[in-house]
LUMPAPA-567053 format. One line per 3 residues: number of its first residue (from 1); their letters; for each residue x, y, z of C-alpha. Coordinates in steps of 0.02 Angstrom, whole numbers, plus 50000, padded with zeros to 5 digits. Each point is the difference from the previous one (the first is absolute). Layout:
NUM	A	X Y Z ~ ...
This chain:
1	XXX	48991 49326 51632 ~ 50084 50164 50049 ~ 50109 49906 50123
4	XXX	50052 49877 49864 ~ 50045 50142 49880 ~ 50095 50089 50139
7	XXX	50099 49843 50041 ~ 50039 49973 49816 ~ 50063 50179 49981
10	XXX	50101 49986 50159 ~ 50076 49838 49938 ~ 50043 50078 49832
13	XXX	50081 50149 50087 ~ 50099 49890 50118 ~ 50058 49894 49854
16	XXX	50061 50152 49904 ~ 50091 50067 50153 ~ 50082 49833 50028
19	XXX	50048 49986 49818 ~ 50073 50175 50000 ~ 50098 49960 50158
22	XXX	50066 49841 49919 ~ 50049 50102 49847 ~ 50085 50131 50107
25	XXX	50112 49878 50091 ~ 50029 49871 49862 ~ 50184 49963 49962
28	XXX	50091 50085 49856 ~ 50007 49914 49831 ~ 50140 50013 49875
31	XXX	49943 50080 49836 ~ 49865 50060 49880 ~ 49920 49902 49857
34	XXX	50061 49997 49820 ~ 50151 50116 50014 ~ 50052 49920 50164
37	XXX	50006 49834 49910 ~ 50109 50084 49868 ~ 50119 50098 50111
40	XXX	49999 49908 50166 ~ 49982 50166 50093 ~ 49897 50029 50157
43	XXX	49836 50096 49989 ~ 50070 50154 50086 ~ 50131 50017 49863
46	XXX	49872 50071 49878 ~ 49847 50046 50103 ~ 49974 50126 50138
49	XXX	49835 49911 50025 ~ 49921 49888 49869 ~ 49958 50056 49865
52	XXX	50085 50171 50022 ~ 50181 50005 49939 ~ 50146 50068 50098
55	XXX	50150 50084 49917 ~ 50084 49835 49956 ~ 49839 49933 49926
58	XXX	49977 50158 49897 ~ 50178 49982 49935 ~ 49967 49817 49958
61	XXX	49845 50051 49901 ~ 50092 50145 49916 ~ 50133 49880 49938
64	XXX	49870 49893 49913 ~ 49979 49876 50143 ~ 50187 49964 49998
67	XXX	50132 49994 50134 ~ 50133 50016 49864 ~ 50089 49843 50050
70	XXX	50034 49837 49909 ~ 49826 49923 50015 ~ 49892 50140 49927
73	XXX	49981 49922 49828 ~ 49856 49874 49986 ~ 50117 49860 49940
76	XXX	50100 50019 50161 ~ 49851 49986 50118 ~ 49939 49848 50093
79	XXX	49884 49899 49885 ~ 49875 49989 50144 ~ 49979 50190 50002
82	XXX	49850 50071 49907 ~ 49961 50187 50013 ~ 49813 49985 50030
85	XXX	49892 50060 50146 ~ 49815 50008 50047 ~ 49925 50127 50119
88	XXX	49828 50030 50074 ~ 49917 50063 50160 ~ 49861 49911 50094
91	XXX	49905 50050 50156 ~ 49859 50108 50065 ~ 49954 50176 49946
94	XXX	49877 50121 50081 ~ 49939 50157 49910 ~ 49896 50139 50080
97	XXX	49937 50139 49885 ~ 49922 50156 50075 ~ 49886 50124 49910
100	XXX	49953 49883 49857 ~ 49869 50096 49900 ~ 49830 49914 49977
103	XXX	49822 50052 49956 ~ 49966 50013 50187 ~ 50154 50105 50037
106	XXX	50175 49951 50054 ~ 50024 49834 50089 ~ 50146 49900 50071
109	XXX	50038 49828 49931 ~ 50105 49861 50077 ~ 50072 49853 49903
112	XXX	50107 49858 50065 ~ 50065 49859 49894 ~ 50128 49862 49987
115	XXX	50093 49996 49837 ~ 50162 50027 49907 ~ 50072 50139 49894
118	XXX	50043 49906 49842 ~ 50158 49917 49936 ~ 50166 50062 49932
121	XXX	50106 49879 49899 ~ 50173 50077 49992 ~ 50162 49952 49915
124	XXX	50160 50100 49990 ~ 50185 49972 49981 ~ 50137 49989 49870
127	XXX	49994 49940 49820 ~ 50186 50022 49970 ~ 50155 50085 50066
130	XXX	49925 50174 49967 ~ 49817 49957 49969 ~ 49864 50006 50133
133	XXX	49810 49983 49997 ~ 49842 50012 50103 ~ 49825 49934 49968
136	XXX	49848 50020 50114 ~ 49834 49921 49950 ~ 49841 50033 50099
139	XXX	49861 49879 49948 ~ 49819 50054 50006 ~ 49917 49921 50152
142	XXX	49818 50016 50051 ~ 49936 50006 50178 ~ 50157 50064 50085
145	XXX	49892 50064 50142 ~ 50107 50149 50048 ~ 49959 50173 49936
148	XXX	50185 50025 49964 ~ 50048 50011 49816 ~ 49908 50073 49853
151	XXX	49954 49860 49881 ~ 50002 49822 50068 ~ 49925 49933 49838
154	XXX	50134 50064 49880 ~ 50171 49924 49970 ~ 50151 50111 49979
157	XXX	50181 49977 49949 ~ 50054 50127 50129 ~ 50186 49993 49961
160	XXX	50093 49942 49845 ~ 50172 50071 49965 ~ 50174 49950 49944
163	XXX	50151 50091 50071 ~ 50166 50039 49916 ~ 50129 50031 50135
166	XXX	50169 50087 50004 ~ 49989 50086 49832 ~ 50147 50115 49956
169	XXX	50045 50036 50183 ~ 49969 49863 50130 ~ 49860 50041 50124
172	XXX	49965 50173 49928 ~ 49913 49950 49838 ~ 49865 49866 50007
175	XXX	49842 49979 49896 ~ 49832 49919 50033 ~ 49882 49973 49853
178	XXX	49818 49953 50030 ~ 49868 50023 50134 ~ 50086 50056 50159
181	XXX	49972 50092 50163 ~ 50054 50181 50000 ~ 50135 50047 50124
184	XXX	49900 50079 50143 ~ 50046 50070 50172 ~ 49932 49838 50076
187	XXX	49972 49847 49892 ~ 49812 49969 50010 ~ 50022 49823 49935
190	XXX	50106 49961 50153 ~ 49894 50095 50125 ~ 49970 49926 50171
193	XXX	49821 50062 50023 ~ 49857 49903 49923 ~ 49840 50103 50023
196	XXX	50068 50161 49926 ~ 50137 50049 49878 ~ 50071 50171 49962
199	XXX	49854 50105 49938 ~ 50108 50135 49920 ~ 50061 49869 49877
202	XXX	49822 49979 49932 ~ 49904 50160 50034 ~ 49897 50086 49863
205	XXX	49920 50172 50026 ~ 49815 50016 49960 ~ 49964 49996 49813
208	XXX	50176 49955 49946 ~ 50022 49912 49833 ~ 50177 49947 50044
211	XXX	50015 49816 50046 ~ 50186 49997 50043 ~ 50033 49928 50173
214	XXX	50182 49983 50053 ~ 49954 49859 50118 ~ 49944 49887 49856
217	XXX	50127 49902 49901 ~ 50028 50082 49832 ~ 50054 49936 49828
220	XXX	50156 50084 49933 ~ 50187 50011 50028 ~ 50099 50045 50155
223	XXX	50180 50062 50004 ~ 50074 49991 50174 ~ 50166 49999 50088
226	XXX	50079 50003 50171 ~ 50163 50012 50094 ~ 50084 49834 50045
229	XXX	49902 49988 50164 ~ 49843 50090 49934 ~ 50029 50150 50114
232	XXX	49965 50112 49850 ~ 49866 49945 49877 ~ 49908 50069 49850
235	XXX	49857 49935 49893 ~ 49917 50070 49843 ~ 49851 49911 49921
238	XXX	49917 50039 49834 ~ 49828 49920 49996 ~ 49832 50009 49912
241	XXX	49858 50059 50113 ~ 49911 49844 50061 ~ 49810 49981 49989
244	XXX	49975 50160 49899 ~ 49827 50020 49922 ~ 50078 50029 49829
247	XXX	50172 50022 49926 ~ 50079 50130 49889 ~ 50072 49964 49829
250	XXX	50183 50020 50047 ~ 50151 49886 50008 ~ 49968 49991 50188
253	XXX	49815 50032 50016 ~ 49981 50071 50176 ~ 50180 50021 50059
256	XXX	50048 50021 50182 ~ 50177 50020 50066 ~ 50032 49956 50183
259	XXX	50163 50041 50090 ~ 50066 49967 50175 ~ 50168 50038 50082
262	XXX	50052 49952 50178 ~ 50155 50011 50107 ~ 50038 49922 50169
265	XXX	50129 50036 50134 ~ 50045 49887 50146 ~ 50042 50091 50162
268	XXX	50116 49954 50142 ~ 49867 50039 50129 ~ 49915 49897 50135
271	XXX	49833 50087 49970 ~ 49986 50041 49814 ~ 50076 49858 49899
274	XXX	49962 50053 49821 ~ 49921 50139 49899 ~ 49927 49983 49826
277	XXX	49922 50130 49888 ~ 49931 50009 49825 ~ 49901 50095 49870
280	XXX	49882 49932 49868 ~ 49880 50057 49866 ~ 49910 49961 49838
283	XXX	49950 50092 49841 ~ 49865 49933 49885 ~ 49894 50045 49850
286	XXX	49819 49948 49981 ~ 49885 50030 49848 ~ 49834 50089 50024
289	XXX	49934 49988 49821 ~ 49981 49859 49875 ~ 49939 49972 49824
292	XXX	49817 49952 49978 ~ 49923 49883 49876 ~ 49814 50007 49959
295	XXX	49934 49835 49932 ~ 49872 50004 49858 ~ 49819 50024 50051
298	XXX	49881 49858 49964 ~ 49853 50050 49891 ~ 49854 50046 50112
301	XXX	50105 49974 50155 ~ 50059 50123 50134 ~ 50150 50110 49964
304	XXX	50166 49911 50022 ~ 50102 50046 50153 ~ 50180 50053 49968
307	XXX	50131 49890 50079 ~ 50179 50029 50052 ~ 50131 49933 49881
310	XXX	50113 49889 50106 ~ 50177 50065 50030 ~ 49966 50166 49913
313	XXX	50018 50117 50149 ~ 50082 50169 49978 ~ 50015 50169 50087
316	XXX	50111 49935 50141 ~ 49998 50089 50168 ~ 50126 49984 50139
319	XXX	49992 49932 50176 ~ 50144 49983 50122 ~ 50045 49940 50173
322	XXX	50138 50060 50117 ~ 50054 49956 50175 ~ 50134 49964 50128
325	XXX	50033 49871 50134 ~ 50101 49978 50159 ~ 50042 49841 50095
328	XXX	50078 49996 50174 ~ 50063 49839 50078 ~ 50023 50004 50188
331	XXX	50106 49888 50113 ~ 50055 49876 49865 ~ 49995 49962 49815
334	XXX	49964 49816 50037 ~ 49849 50014 50116 ~ 49957 50184 49983
337	XXX	49863 50120 50046 ~ 49970 50076 49828 ~ 49905 50163 49977
340	XXX	49954 50044 49821 ~ 49921 50161 49940 ~ 49942 50028 49821
343	XXX	49924 50157 49924 ~ 49913 49989 49832 ~ 49931 50130 49880
346	XXX	49904 49982 49837 ~ 49948 50116 49858 ~ 49882 49971 49853
349	XXX	49955 50118 49859 ~ 49824 50071 50008 ~ 49945 49902 49845
352	XXX	50036 49836 50091 ~ 49868 50034 50132 ~ 49850 49945 49898
355	XXX	49910 50168 49979 ~ 49959 50053 49823 ~ 50031 50184 50041
358	XXX	50042 50108 50149 ~ 50116 49879 50088 ~ 50160 50048 50090
361	XXX	50162 49907 50030 ~ 49982 49863 50130 ~ 50124 49988 50144
364	XXX	50008 49888 50152 ~ 50124 49967 50138 ~ 50027 49845 50106
367	XXX	50118 49937 50135 ~ 50024 49852 50113 ~ 50104 49963 50154
370	XXX	50041 49819 50039 ~ 50089 49922 50147 ~ 50061 49820 50004
373	XXX	50086 49928 50152 ~ 50085 49835 49961 ~ 50028 49919 50169
376	XXX	50083 49856 49908 ~ 49981 49928 49823 ~ 49845 49908 50061
379	XXX	49904 50136 50091 ~ 49953 50175 49942 ~ 49883 50138 50056
382	XXX	49932 50114 49863 ~ 49907 50165 50002 ~ 49958 50114 49852
385	XXX	49905 50164 49984 ~ 49954 50071 49830 ~ 49909 50154 49935
388	XXX	49953 50056 49825 ~ 49925 50172 49965 ~ 49941 50080 49838
391	XXX	50075 50175 49993 ~ 49912 50051 49839 ~ 49852 49907 49926
394	XXX	49969 49995 49812 ~ 49823 50067 50021 ~ 50007 50172 50085
397	XXX	49819 49978 50057 ~ 50026 49827 50076 ~ 50028 49962 50183
400	XXX	50190 49996 49994 ~ 50035 49878 50145 ~ 49888 49864 49925
403	XXX	50101 49840 49989 ~ 50132 50057 50125 ~ 50066 49853 50100
406	XXX	50067 49967 50174 ~ 50063 49828 50051 ~ 50081 49920 50152
409	XXX	50067 49822 50008 ~ 50073 49906 50147 ~ 50063 49821 49994
412	XXX	50101 49867 50091 ~ 50086 49874 49888 ~ 50088 49845 50061
415	XXX	50084 49878 49883 ~ 49995 49838 50097 ~ 50067 49886 49865
418	XXX	50157 50038 49899 ~ 50088 49863 49907 ~ 50073 49964 49829
421	XXX	49830 49927 49953 ~ 49870 50117 50073 ~ 49958 50162 50088
424	XXX	49844 50030 50104 ~ 49949 50154 50098 ~ 49856 50041 50116
427	XXX	49934 50176 49974 ~ 49886 50103 50112 ~ 49949 50161 49913
430	XXX	49874 50142 50008 ~ 49973 50140 49874 ~ 49886 50151 50012
433	XXX	49968 50095 49838 ~ 49895 50157 49976 ~ 49948 50067 49830
436	XXX	49924 50173 49987 ~ 49826 50001 49920 ~ 49914 50129 49891
439	XXX	49976 50122 50144 ~ 50085 50051 50162 ~ 49879 49895 50104
442	XXX	50035 49835 49911 ~ 50155 49908 50057 ~ 49973 49812 49981
445	XXX	50123 49892 50096 ~ 50049 49819 49976 ~ 50081 49892 50134
448	XXX	50086 49842 49939 ~ 50068 49872 50121 ~ 50099 49847 49950
451	XXX	50064 49846 50090 ~ 50086 49896 49869 ~ 50141 49885 49953
454	XXX	50111 50063 49859 ~ 50103 49858 49929 ~ 50108 49950 49854
457	X	50098 49848 49943
């Protein structure tokens, strides 16, 4: 029996190695789905490595998915073109969790499963000469198998916006209205790692009542602009805090403003090809009090419990985010070695920490360093290290480092199929994450390994 299992595992390993070798040396294809069918451009025109955009791809997106040539308008496009894509990931995931607390003390658990991550149904493009749109629908699917993702049973309209392009001054004044992704140092929705995203985009200190996460798509409006080649860019979004427990009675209930400015310089240098820098931040207001309504007490029954009046929050307190980024591209801007560093700070008023009395302002600091070497548009090597530390906990008596996070991710991604109809990539990835427990001796770690096919059509 053991020999049979060993032979099966050896056969599986050999098959994966052979498949990866086939992927590595497969011939180049000509384009990417959807937009390739629209523009006729090769995949490397818009992507450094699928799905991450290069500078040209970012400029194409900034312009409302337009090349600004004769065939941008829908009536001028090929009738066979339809701006619709599907994406999912299928494969094998292994998860090892150390120091899992049980009645008999900490134990280590191991879980291996075949499965898939879910499904994205995505459409984007132009509605008119200066109108653009994007829609992403994620249906609720049971039994995905992987432990990636938060709610496989719930559907979500992840993206739904309409864009008004070239208002007042071409390129510099554009507007998106609806649910959209905030402009972040690295677009998490186009990330090339699958087991771990960017934790600073989603981190909450212990006890926080604030639900705002820059990494989640937000409902609101975005004003953005850019230079003709998107070397200089700005974005300002006004949104309503998503997933808040309750809302205030204001014109914009729980307002958050997010801003981001970047500038890039190409260099005439054989070593350092381009430098890009930027600053970003947010300012938001969150209610900590709300009106109560006590229902009438039934005769002979227990006293009625007061309830919160929906949308009656008041006494708004502030929270804000601030940070900076740097991106260095070595050797080439086409197939670069890109090093990205991001530093991230966050502040929340004491009243937002959850304590009735005696709380102090909450502050935390995070950073990540990511390296991506794109050997060619088909093959990339990725490494990322991230740390988040609480510098001042809301509860002065609490163990301040509780919830602090350290994460490392390494991956090899090879896109072995690129055509105007489909894209398919083989991904080998490993992530180690450590989350500080309630005392200095508790540091649970989770190892997540993934061998999977990421594909779209």
